[in-house]
N, C-alpha and C positions, 0 to 999 in steps of 0.2 A: 667364870666365864664360860658356863656352858652355853648359854643364848647367845653369846654375840657371832655378828654377821663380822666376819673377818676378810671377805671378798666385796672390794670395791669394783664394781663392774664397770662403771664408766671410766675410772683411771686407767684402768686395765686393757680395754680398749682402744682408749687415747693414744697410750704409751706405741701404740700397732703403725701412727698416722705417721707414713713418711718419715720412717726412723730407721734406714739403711745407714750402718756406718762407712764412714769415709774408711779408704785403705789404712789409713793412719791409726783410725780409731780400732779398726779391726784387730790389728797386730798387736795393737796395746792391751785390747781384751783377751787375746788369746797368750799374750807371754803373761799376762797377770794369770791365767789359769793354770799355766803350767808352776806354780808355786803351791797349789795344789791347796787352795785356802778357801774355793769357791768363786761366785761371781754375786754381783749384786742384783737386783731386779731391774735396775736401768742397763744394764750390760746385755742381760737376757734380752730385754728386748730388741736391742740392736740386732743380735746374732741372728732371732727369730726374723729378721726382716732382709737378711742374709738371702739372695737368689742365684748369683752366678755360681757356676759348676766350679771353678778355680776357688773362691772363697768358700763353699762348701767344702772341700776338699780340706784345706787348711783347718775347719774345723774340726772334720774328721779325722785329720793328722793329731792337734791336739786331743782329741779323746782318746785314741789310742794311745799316745804317750800317760796321759793321767790315769789309763784302767792301767796298764803294764806297770806304774812306779807302786799303782795302790793295792791292785787284786793279783799282780804276776797274771802266771797262767792257771790260777785257781779257777774253775767254772763249778757252782753247786747244783747239783741235781736233785728234782723233788717229781712227785706226781699226784694229781689231784684224787680226794674220793668225794664224789658225790654221794650225798648221804641221802636227797631226796629232790624232786623235781616238783612238789607240788607247792602253788604259791599263790598268796592274796592279792601279790602285785599286778599291773597289767602294764608294764613298761612296752613300749610300742616296739623294740628292737630283739626282744628275749624270746626264745623258744620256750620258756617257762610259764610265758605270761597266761594270766587267768584265763583269758578268753580265747586260748589256742586251742580249741575243743577236740581237736584233731591226734593231739599228743598224749601220748599212753601215760599216765601217771606211777608216780612208786615211790615211797620211803621206805627205805631200807629199815629192816630189823635188826637187832643189834648182834644177832647169829650172821646175817648178811653184811653187815658192815665187816665184821671179822674175817669174814669167807674173802670181801675184797682187799682186806690188808694183806691177807695171806699169798692171792694173788700178787700184790705186789713185791713181798719178801721175796718171793720165788725168783720173780726178776732181777732181784739187788737192789731193790730201794730199802734206803731208811730215812728216807723224808717225805712225810706225807702234807697234805694239804685238805683240810676238812671243808666239803662247801654244801649249802643247801638252800632252795627257794626260801623264801621265807612263809611259815605257815603256823598254827597254832600246833599241827604234829609234830614239828620239830623244833620246838622251843628251847630256852637254856635248859633245861633241865634233860630233854632229850640229847642236847649235845654234848651236856657234861658225861650221861651213861658212854656215848658214842666215842669221846675223847678215852675214856677209860678202857672199853673192849679193843679200840686199837691199839693201845698200848701195851695190853694184854696179849696180844696176837703174836703168834710163833710159827715160821716154817718148821720145815723138815730140819733144816741146820740149826735151829734155835734161833734164828735171827728173829729182830721185832723192830719194830719203828723206834728212832731214839728223839725224834724232834717231829711233833706235829703243830701246825700252824693251822689257825683258821678265818675264815672268808666269810663272815656272817653278815646278817642285817644288823645295823644299830639295835642299842640295847640299853636298860638302863645301868646308872653305876652297881648295882647290888648284882645283876648279873654277871656285868665284867668279873665282878670280882670271884663269880665262881668260877671263871672259866680260869681264871689266875690261880687257884686254888689246885687244878687241875695240871698245872706245868705248861701250858702252852707255851710257844715260842712266838710268833708275832701273829696279832691280830690285824686283819687285812677288810679292808672296806672300800670299794669306789665311790667317788661322788657321782661318777656317769658324766656329768658337767658340772660345772662350778658356776656356768651362767643361770641365773635363776630364771631368766625370764623363756630362756629355752628349755631351762629344766622342767616347767610346769607344761611344756607339749607333749614331752616325751613319757611322764610320770603323771598319769592320770589322779585328777584331786578324789579324795575319798578311800584312796589307799594307803596304806602306813608308810609306802617311799614316796608318795604325794607331798610330804612336809621335807620342803628344801632345808631349811635352818636345822629340824633334828637331826639329817644325814650330814649335813655339814657339823656338825659339835659331838659327833657320834667318837672321835679322836681323845676330844675333851674328858669325856664321860669312862673310857676308856681308861686313860692315862690314870684318872682319879680312882679307878675301880682298882690300880694295882699293875695293869698291863706295861710291861716295861719297853717292847718294842711294837711298833704300829706302823701299817702299809697303804700307803695311796696309791689310788689309780682313777683315770676317766677312761670313758670310753670313745677312742678316738672314731669321727667320723659325724658327730652328734652338731658339735659347731666349729669354731675356727679353732686349729690345733695350737696356734699361736696363742690364743687366750687362754686356753686351758695350761700350757705351759710356765704361764705366769702366774695363773690362780696356785698350781702346786708351789710354785716357790713362795706365793703368799701364805699358804697351807703349812707350809714347810716352817718358815717366819714365826708363824704364829705359835706352834707348837713348840719350836726353841726357846723363843721369848717367855712362854706361860708355863712350859712345865723342863724346859732345861735340857729337851733331847730333842731333835727334828726326827722324822720319818726313817725307817730302819732300812725301807724297800719302797720302791715305787714301781708299779705295775703300766707295762704297752699295749693294752688290748687293741686291737683295730675290730670294726663290726663285722662280722662274717654272717654268712645265710644260716638262717635257722628255717629248719620244719615249719610250715605253716604262720611263718612270720614273714609277710611281703617288704614289710619297711625295711628289713634287713637286705634286699635285695641288691646289688651293688649300682642298679638304675634309681633308687629309691633314698639312696644315703644323703643326707643333706650336705656335708663337707668331707667328701671323700679327703683321706691322706694317701698319697701315691709314694713309692718305694723311697724317692729323692729324700721327700720332707721326711718322713718316718725314719730313715738313718739319721738326719739332720737335726731331728728333734731328740733325740734317744743321746748323740752325740752331745747335746747343749746340756741336757742333764747331768751328764757324766763330768762335765768338765763345769758346772754350776754348783754342784751336789756334790763333790766327789768322793764321799765318803759313804753313799747310802748303797744299798743295792740296786739294780734295775733288772726286773724279771722279764722276760718274754715265755709265752705260751706256746702250744703245740698249734694255735691258731694259724700262726704265720709258716709258710713254705721253706723246707731244708735249706734252700739258696739263702733266703734273706737270714734265717737264724744264724747259720754259718758266718754269715756277714758281719753281723750285728756283735757277736761276741769279740770282735776286733775293736769296737768302737762305744761299748759302754758297757754290753750285758753282762751280767754276773750270776745270774741264775736263771735256768730252764727248767721245763719241764720234761719229762721223756715218755714215750709208749702212754701217754694220756688216753683215760676217756672219759667222755662227759656226760654220759647217762649213768642215774642211778642203779648199779649191779654190773655194769659195763663190764668190766672185767672178769665178771661170770657168766658174760653172753648175754645179760637181762636186755631183752628189748624194747626196755621202759624209753621215752622220747630224752634226746640230748637238747642240750644248750645251744649250740649253734655246729658249724661244721669245720672240721679238724684240717688245718693246712699239713700238718707233720703227721706221715703214718709209721714212722720206723720205729725199731722196737728200742729197748735201752741199749742193748747189747750194739746196734748198728750206730745210735748217737754218740758212744763212748768211743767206738772204731774211729768215728769222724774227729773228735775231739783228739784222740790221740796223734792221730795224723797231722794234726794242725800243733801239735806241743801242748795242748791243754792238757791241766791235770783234774780229772773228774773227780768233784768233791762231794761226799755225803757227810762232811764232816759235822757235828754238834758240839762239839766240845765247849766253846763259847757259853752255849745256853746254860750246860752244866755245871761249868766250873763259874758262874755268876757273871760272865764277863757280858752285860745285856744294858740295852738303854744307854744312858749317858756313862756308866762305867768303859761300855765297848769303844764309845765316840772319844773318851779320854785315851785310849789307847791307839784307836786307831789313827787318829788324827798328827802326833808325832811320828807315827809309824811304828810303835811297838806292835803291833797286832800280827806283822807280819810273821815275827817269829815264833806264834801258834800256828797261822793259819796254813802256811805251807806245809808244815809236816804233818799236822793233822789231816789235809786232805790226801797226803802221800800215803799214809796210814788205811785211811777208808777205801782208796783208790784200791791197795794192795788188799784188802780184803775183799771187794767187788773179784778182781782176778783170781784168787783163789777160788774162791765157793760160786761165781756165777758166770763166768766171762766163758764166751765160747773158744777154743782152742788159738784161733790166730789173734784174737783180741787180747787174749792173756799175754803172747810172744810178744806183741807189740807193746803192749803195759810193762811188762816186765822191763824191755828194753828201754822205754821211757824213763822208769822210774831210776834206774843205773844212772842215766845222765843226770837227773835231776838232783840225787845224791851229791854229787860232784859238784853242784854249784854252791853249796854251802860254803862258806868264808871261814867260819868259826868251827874250827874242829872239833870243841866239845859238843857242839849242836849237831853237826855232821856224825860224829861217833851216837850219839842217844837216836839220832833218825836212824841209822845202819842198824843200831842194833834194836828197834821196833819194828821194822821191816821183817827183819830175820826173825823175830818172835811171831809176827803175824802168818809168815810163812811156813811154822812149825806148829801153827795150830791155835795160837792167842788170838783174842777178839777183843775189840773195843777198846784201843788203846790210844791213849789222847792227852796231849798235853795242857 
């Protein structure tokens, strides 16, 4: 199925013509969503055509319900490590584009990757996303060694990165198998836009990324190479956001039908200004997505694909990120740098401008104030609860018995090892409250026992 184009451009655009739901239709769709079984492509097309503030509020309220039912107050944290900004592609919106002659280029050595990792560990991070431009200088063999060095790094407390996800250019089945052998978590690759006509305008021919179909089918090759979990995404602002959401739904359907498991995550980046890249300036973005619409589409994906993780990065302002966690976002990056060597104050060029400059401790403090559990959990990966096996547990609600306790354990580790005194005090109070919410006495006893062990110095406990 690797060469199959499963995106019917004309069909998806036609579904958006005069398709706003009646009040009765809207209520029926949202009631269906509350059953946590997902929505059809036709349901989503109707929701995307909703414009009134009152009706959008109903969608947001439903998304909040679904998020709370499935994820509760857990919120996963991670940080990216940009291993290089050298790139053979010439994407018009990206600071790494080949023709951006003013960008200071850098591909990290393995020692530098280890140094970057140590800086993340000193903040308290346990999950990393390795990212690089597409270049012969950082091919699959380079990334294999980078993964090994990232896993091997230790800070002064002996902490290590427990799960590495990767965001890399499409590759062959054989190269995906190499990544699988290194025990990566999720493989992430953005289609950027699913519209093949517009895709050609943003990704010039003659570069690897100019091949729309090769990029579209990269998740097929990833799964054929043994990758269990994949992450989808587009760059919002290139084309009509409504088309992109329908296309993401179609991509998820394709993976579910052909490989038995849809995407583990969906990411939601909007175009942000990038040094030396005029296209990325607000006045030049073809289809800008306002905050109201951005919140709406994240809420729609949450209720349409209820068990899929939704990721938001530090592209977004703190105020927006703090709102979006209520309506669907389940993973956020924190204290990110988007230039190679950025955590060691390297001056190489960045991919885009950041919107959230808060430290990890500041982000966690905000989460505590909202009653959220900051999670660095990697238990499911290491217990083999991945891919279809994860979904088999998630859909009937069984995964909750693992996720909430494991999130609490990693949160307690952070509080003991890295938190500021104020954050630690607030966090311990929250953990005490959360422990009382377990209805099963045996589970409550086990959680209390592990939290006590962590307080006494044990680490890396998980169910």
